[in-house]
N, C-alpha and C positions, 0 to 999 in steps of 0.2 A: 589554146589547143591542148587537149588532153590525149595522152597516149594510153592505150590499153594493151595489156598483154593477152594474147590468145591462149586458150588452154593448151597444155602440151599434148602433142599427138601421141598415139600408142607407140609409134616408132621412137620418138624422142624419149619417152618414158623408159623404153627398153634400153636405149643407149645410155641413159643415166644410170640404170641399174648395172649395166656392164662396166661402166667407168667406176662405179662404187666398188664393184667386186675386184677390179684390177687394183684399185687403191688399197684394198684390204691385204694384198699380197705383200708380205714382208721379205720373203726369201725364196729363192729357187736354188736347190742344190742338186748337183749331178754327181753320182758315184759310179766309176767304171773300174771293174776289177783289174783290168790289164794295165792301167796307168801306174807309173812309178813316180809319183809326185806327191807333195804335201802343200796344201794352202791353208788359209784360215778356216776353210770348210772341212778340213780333215785330210787324212791319208787317202789317196786315189780319188779325191773329190775336188770339186770347184763350184763356185757360185755362178749362176747364169743370170743374164738380164731378161731373157724371154725364151719361150719355146712354143712350138706348134706341132700338131699332128692331127690327122683326120682321115676320113674315108668318104667316098661318094658312091652312091648307087643310083644310077639313072635307069629308068625303065626304057626298054627298047620299044620303038614304035610298032604297033600291031601285035604286041605280045599278049594281048587278051587280059582278062580279069585275073588278078593275082600274079601275073607274070612279072618277074623282076629282071633288072639288068645285072650287070656284073659289077661287083664291088671293086673299086679302085682305091687302094690305100696310099696316102701320102707319106713320105719319109718323115721321121722325127727330125725336126730342125731345132737346133739350140744356138742362141746368140750369147756370147760371153766376152768379157774383156780379157786382155792379155794378163796372164799370171804364170805361176810356176808350173802349171799343168799344160800350158799352151804348147811348148816344144814336143812333149810326149804325145799329146793329142794330135798334133799336126803330123808327126812321124807315123803314128798308127793309121790315121786316115789316108795319108799319101801312099802307104805301102799296102793298103788293103787288109789290114789286120781286122779280124772279126772279133767283136767284143762278146764274151760269154754272157756277161750280165752288165746291165746298165740300169741304174735306179735314179729316177728323177722325182724329187719331192718339192712341192710348192706349199708353203705354210703362210698363215697370216701372222700378224704381230703377236698374237697370243700363243703361237706355236701349234695351232690347230692345222691339220693337214687339209689343204684345199684340193690337191690333186696329187696322185702318185702313179707313175708309169714305171713298170718293171719290164 
């Protein structure tokens, strides 16, 4: 009995590209001006494991041609390990401190910026 492998579907090909892109990520660094901590990532900075952010715009039913819905933004979410910045970050979040600036940079192994959120 011989086994044959079916050709990859377009969805599977897209998933493989996505996984390859994720594998290219070497570092994610977050810098927040209000933090008073220092880690291997630098002053007021820490390394992150993952992040997400997005927006959604659904069209209202019966809105007609060209009608759009309302944009709903999702919060920026960052996942990180415990480090020297964790206590200061937890204190800031739990007391409602607003950060003036937050810069998130995602780089590949060569140092090329893949994504930057300011």
